[in-house]
C-alpha positions in Angstrom: -49.2 5.3 -8.6 -47.1 3.5 -6.0 -43.8 5.3 -5.4 -40.7 3.5 -6.7 -38.4 2.3 -3.9 -34.9 3.5 -4.7 -32.1 2.1 -2.6 -29.0 4.2 -2.6 -25.8 2.7 -1.0 -23.3 5.2 0.4 -20.0 3.5 1.2 -17.4 6.3 1.7 -16.9 9.9 2.6 -16.6 11.1 -1.0 -19.6 9.0 -2.1 -21.9 11.0 0.1 -20.8 14.4 -1.4 -21.2 12.8 -4.8 -24.8 11.9 -4.3 -26.2 14.2 -1.6 -28.3 16.5 -3.9 -29.7 13.4 -5.6 -30.8 12.0 -2.2 -32.5 15.3 -1.5 -34.3 15.2 -4.8 -35.3 11.6 -4.5 -36.7 12.2 -1.0 -38.7 15.2 -2.2 -40.1 13.4 -5.3 -43.7 12.4 -5.0 -43.2 9.2 -7.1 -40.0 8.0 -5.3 -39.3 6.5 -1.9 -35.7 6.7 -0.7 -34.1 3.7 1.0 -30.7 4.9 2.2 -28.0 2.3 3.1 -24.8 3.5 4.8 -21.9 1.0 4.6 -18.1 0.4 4.8 -15.8 3.4 5.6 -18.8 5.8 5.7 -19.5 4.3 9.1 -16.0 4.6 10.5 -14.6 7.5 12.5 -11.0 7.0 11.3 -12.1 7.7 7.7 -14.2 10.8 8.5 -17.4 9.3 9.9 -19.5 10.4 6.9 -22.6 9.1 8.7 -22.5 12.1 11.0 -23.0 14.4 8.0 -25.8 12.1 6.7 -27.7 12.2 10.0 -27.1 16.0 10.3 -28.8 16.4 6.9 -31.8 14.6 8.1 -31.8 11.5 5.9 -33.4 8.4 7.5 -31.1 5.4 7.3 -32.7 2.1 6.3 -29.7 -0.1 7.1 -26.0 0.1 8.2 -23.5 -2.4 6.8 -20.2 -3.0 8.6 -17.9 -4.6 6.0 -14.4 -3.1 6.2 -11.7 -5.5 7.5 -8.6 -4.0 9.1 -5.3 -4.1 7.3 -5.6 -1.7 4.4 -4.0 -4.1 1.9 -5.0 -6.0 -1.2 -6.2 -9.0 0.7 -8.4 -7.0 3.1 -9.8 -5.0 0.1 -10.8 -8.2 -1.6 -12.3 -9.8 1.5 -14.2 -6.6 2.4 -15.7 -6.7 -1.1 -16.8 -10.3 -0.4 -18.2 -9.4 3.0 -20.1 -6.5 1.6 -21.6 -8.8 -1.1 -22.9 -11.1 1.6 -24.3 -8.4 3.9 -25.8 -6.3 1.1 -27.6 -9.3 -0.3 -29.4 -9.6 3.0 -30.2 -5.9 3.1 -31.6 -5.9 -0.4 -33.7 -9.0 0.4 -35.2 -7.2 3.4 -35.8 -3.8 1.7 -37.0 -5.2 -1.6 -36.2 -2.1 -3.6 -37.3 -1.4 -7.2 -33.8 -0.3 -8.0 -30.3 -0.1 -6.4 -28.2 3.0 -7.0 -24.4 2.5 -6.8 -21.9 5.3 -7.0 -18.6 5.7 -8.9 -15.8 3.2 -8.7 -14.7 2.1 -5.2 -14.5 -1.7 -4.4 -17.6 -1.5 -2.3 -19.5 -0.3 -5.4 -18.8 -3.6 -7.0 -20.3 -5.5 -4.1 -23.5 -3.4 -4.5 -23.8 -4.1 -8.2 -23.1 -7.8 -8.0 -25.5 -8.4 -5.1 -28.3 -6.5 -6.8 -27.7 -8.0 -10.3 -27.8 -11.6 -9.0 -31.1 -10.8 -7.2 -32.7 -9.4 -10.4 -32.9 -5.9 -9.0 -32.2 -3.2 -11.6 -28.8 -1.5 -11.0 -28.4 2.2 -11.6 -24.8 3.4 -11.9 -23.9 7.0 -11.2 -20.6 8.3 -12.7 -19.8 5.5 -15.0 -17.9 5.8 -18.2 -14.9 7.7 -16.8 -11.2 6.8 -17.1 -8.7 6.9 -14.3 -5.7 5.0 -13.0 -5.5 2.0 -10.7 -8.1 -0.7 -10.1 -10.9 1.9 -9.9 -11.2 1.9 -13.7 -11.7 -1.9 -13.9 -14.3 -1.7 -11.1 -16.1 1.2 -12.8 -16.4 -0.6 -16.2 -17.3 -3.9 -14.5 -20.2 -2.1 -12.7 -21.2 -0.6 -16.0 -21.7 -4.1 -17.4 -23.7 -5.1 -14.4 -25.9 -2.0 -14.6 -29.2 -1.4 -16.3 -29.3 2.4 -16.2 -26.3 4.7 -16.5 -26.4 8.3 -15.2 -23.1 9.8 -16.3 -21.4 13.1 -15.7 -20.1 14.1 -19.2 -20.8 13.6 -22.8 -17.5 11.8 -23.2 -18.4 9.4 -20.4 -21.7 8.7 -22.1 -20.0 7.8 -25.4 -17.6 5.5 -23.6 -20.5 3.6 -21.9 -22.1 3.2 -25.3 -18.9 1.9 -26.8 -18.8 -0.7 -23.9 -21.9 -2.1 -25.6 -24.7 -0.6 -23.5 -28.0 0.4 -25.1 -27.9 4.1 -26.0 -31.3 4.7 -24.5 -30.1 3.5 -21.1 -27.4 6.2 -20.9 -28.4 9.7 -19.6 -26.0 12.6 -19.1 -27.1 14.2 -15.8 -24.0 15.9 -14.7 -22.3 15.2 -11.4 -24.3 15.9 -8.2 -21.2 17.1 -6.4 -21.3 20.1 -8.8 -24.7 21.0 -7.4 -23.1 21.7 -4.0 -20.2 23.5 -5.7 -22.7 25.8 -7.5 -24.4 26.7 -4.2 -21.0 27.4 -2.6 -19.7 29.3 -5.6 -22.7 31.7 -5.4 -21.5 32.8 -1.9 -17.9 31.5 -1.6 -16.7 33.3 1.5 -15.3 31.2 4.4 -18.0 31.8 6.9 -16.7 29.4 9.7 -13.5 28.8 11.6 -12.2 25.4 10.4 -10.1 24.9 13.5 -12.9 25.7 15.9 -15.5 23.7 14.1 -13.5 20.6 13.2 -10.6 20.4 15.6 -8.0 18.2 14.0 -4.3 18.0 14.8 -1.7 20.8 14.7 -1.6 24.5 15.4 -4.1 27.0 14.2 -2.9 29.0 11.2 -3.6 32.5 9.8 -5.4 31.7 6.5 -5.7 35.3 5.3 -2.7 35.2 3.0 -3.5 31.9 1.3 -3.1 28.2 2.1 -2.8 24.8 0.5 -5.4 22.0 0.8 -3.8 18.5 0.5 -5.7 15.3 -0.1 -3.6 12.4 -1.2 -4.9 8.8 -1.3 -2.9 5.6 -1.9 -3.0 4.2 -5.4 -4.1 0.6 -5.0 -2.0 -0.7 -7.9 1.0 1.1 -6.4 0.1 0.5 -2.7 3.6 -0.6 -1.7 4.9 2.8 -2.8 2.4 4.8 -0.8 4.8 5.8 1.9 7.5 7.1 -0.5 4.9 8.8 -2.6 3.4 10.8 0.3 6.9 11.8 1.4 7.4 13.6 -1.9 4.2 15.6 -1.4 4.9 16.3 2.2 8.3 17.8 1.5 7.1 19.7 -1.5 4.4 21.6 0.4 6.6 22.1 3.5 8.4 25.1 2.0 5.5 26.6 0.0 5.4 29.6 2.4 1.7 29.2 3.3 -0.2 27.0 5.8 -1.0 23.4 4.8 -4.4 21.9 5.6 -4.1 18.1 5.1 -7.0 15.7 5.0 -6.8 12.0 6.0 -6.7 9.4 3.2 -9.4 6.9 2.1 -9.7 3.3 3.4 -7.7 1.8 0.5 -4.8 -0.6 0.2 -1.7 1.4 1.2 -3.5 3.9 3.5 -1.4 2.7 6.4 1.8 3.7 4.5 0.3 7.1 3.7 -0.8 7.6 7.3 2.5 6.5 8.7 4.4 8.9 6.3 2.3 11.8 7.6 2.9 10.9 11.3 6.6 10.4 10.9 6.9 13.7 8.9 5.2 15.6 11.7 7.4 14.0 14.4 10.6 14.5 12.4 10.1 17.9 10.9 7.8 19.5 13.4 6.2 21.6 10.7 4.6 24.7 12.3 2.2 25.4 9.4 0.6 21.9 9.1 -2.9 21.1 10.4 -4.6 17.7 9.8 -8.3 17.1 9.5 -10.3 13.9 9.2 -13.4 15.2 7.4 -15.7 18.2 6.9 -19.3 18.6 5.7 -19.3 18.8 1.9 -20.3 22.5 1.7 -17.7 23.5 4.4 -14.9 21.6 2.5 -15.8 23.4 -0.7 -15.8 26.8 1.0 -12.4 26.0 2.3 -11.3 25.1 -1.2 -12.7 28.3 -2.7 -10.2 30.3 -0.6 -7.2 28.0 -1.2 -4.1 29.0 -3.1 -4.3 25.5 -4.6 -5.3 21.9 -3.8 -2.5 19.3 -4.0 -2.7 15.5 -4.2 -4.7 13.0 -6.2 -8.4 13.4 -5.1 -11.1 13.7 -7.8 -12.4 16.8 -6.1 -9.5 18.6 -7.7 -10.7 17.5 -11.1 -14.5 17.8 -10.6 -15.6 20.4 -8.1 -12.4 22.5 -8.4 -12.9 22.8 -12.2 -16.3 24.4 -11.6 -15.0 26.6 -8.8 -11.8 27.6 -10.6 -9.5 26.4 -7.8 -6.0 25.7 -8.9 -5.0 22.0 -8.7 -1.8 20.1 -8.6 -2.6 16.6 -9.5 0.1 14.2 -8.4 0.7 10.7 -9.9 -1.5 8.3 -11.8 -4.7 8.0 -9.7 -6.6 10.5 -11.9 -4.9 9.5 -15.1 -7.2 9.8 -18.1 -10.0 11.6 -16.3 -11.4 14.7 -18.2 -10.0 17.9 -16.7 -10.3 21.6 -16.9 -7.7 24.4 -17.2 -7.3 24.5 -13.4 -5.1 21.3 -13.3 -1.3 20.9 -13.6 -0.3 17.2 -13.7 3.0 16.2 -12.0 4.7 13.0 -11.0 5.7 11.9 -7.5 8.6 14.3 -7.4 8.9 17.0 -4.8 10.6 19.4 -7.2 7.8 19.0 -9.8 5.1 19.4 -7.2 6.8 22.6 -5.7 7.2 24.1 -9.2 3.5 23.5 -10.0 2.5 25.1 -6.7 4.6 28.2 -7.6 3.1 28.3 -11.0 -0.4 28.4 -9.6 0.6 31.1 -7.1 1.7 33.3 -9.9 -1.3 32.5 -12.1 -4.1 32.7 -9.5 -7.6 31.4 -10.0 -8.7 29.5 -13.1 -11.8 30.1 -15.2 -15.0 28.3 -14.3 -15.5 25.1 -16.3 -18.9 23.4 -16.7 -17.3 20.1 -17.8 -18.9 18.1 -15.0 -22.2 19.8 -14.8 -24.2 23.0 -14.3 -25.5 22.5 -10.7 -28.8 20.7 -11.5 -27.7 17.0 -11.6 -29.6 15.9 -8.4 -33.0 16.9 -9.8 -32.3 15.3 -13.2 -31.3 12.0 -11.5 -34.5 11.9 -9.4 -36.6 12.6 -12.5 -34.9 9.8 -14.5 -35.4 7.4 -11.6 -39.1 8.3 -11.5 -39.7 7.9 -15.2 -37.2 5.6 -16.9 -38.0 1.9 -17.5 -36.5 -0.1 -14.6 -35.9 -3.6 -15.9 -33.1 -6.2 -15.5 -33.2 -7.0 -19.2 -30.3 -5.6 -21.2 -30.2 -5.2 -25.0 -26.5 -4.9 -25.7 -25.3 -3.1 -28.9 -22.1 -4.8 -29.8 
């Protein structure tokens, strides 16, 4: 039996952690051949340079696609999507995969799906069927309609994909591969490295022994003009929390310039002694850091997904994760420094949350590889309206 050629496109820092264990399982499967394409902000140092982690983990890279235009606004997001479509079509034509795997809901994901669908290559969508705020939800559901096989994280997501008209047999609940890494870390959660020595960053070293906050706040593309004001509320809320703050750089989305400028101006104006900024960490190191955190603050999906499994308290700010299924670890607040500070205090008093298996049990990667090796891969779709 000739191995199926599975082309997986990784386009951003979070996309890699979302799919890494599936990449490992595909690479190890006797009936699959991995074709890994790294594209967009995953190639760029200013957004964490995820390709360094990919190369460290030993994955051979079949192609690199540079497609991000400078500007971080709505126009450059649209143009980057178009550029990605052009470049990825050439990559797929060269690689001739049996299927293209696209991940989650970023704008680059749409370029993957459109290019493959128009080239009659079966599209496999990981993490469809979820609900969130901003343009991401439209992208996610559009990719669902372009896809032929749906590997979803939860039962509710599976039901939502079916209600979108997809054939029930094409929808498989695998769990989220990022939970696989969380399960490994959760078995031995101690912080076994010095984050300041290993990752550098900007700002003074801090004593983490008495707790700390991890902050990851991205601009909301449908509210991108408010990104600066929104990040200011979070900055001033965590400033007086009484514990060190470890802040991670935002994604390459419309409004990220406003978020970044807010952080820089705050540091210059307030000179906060307990703040340290990082660009990126390897997925397992980041989750170990989270395990010891007093709370995670911001609007990253890691607070909803991995932190629900790890029981890490989360303060979810704003609309970016609106509608996404969540565990008992999450307190939702608006872009208001008083609300954010109050939620942080509530978590400090309450402590760790119970583990929640909402997004998986730690075996998603192996399930995804097995489905890719055995499921029918066809561009035909029988819709069930």
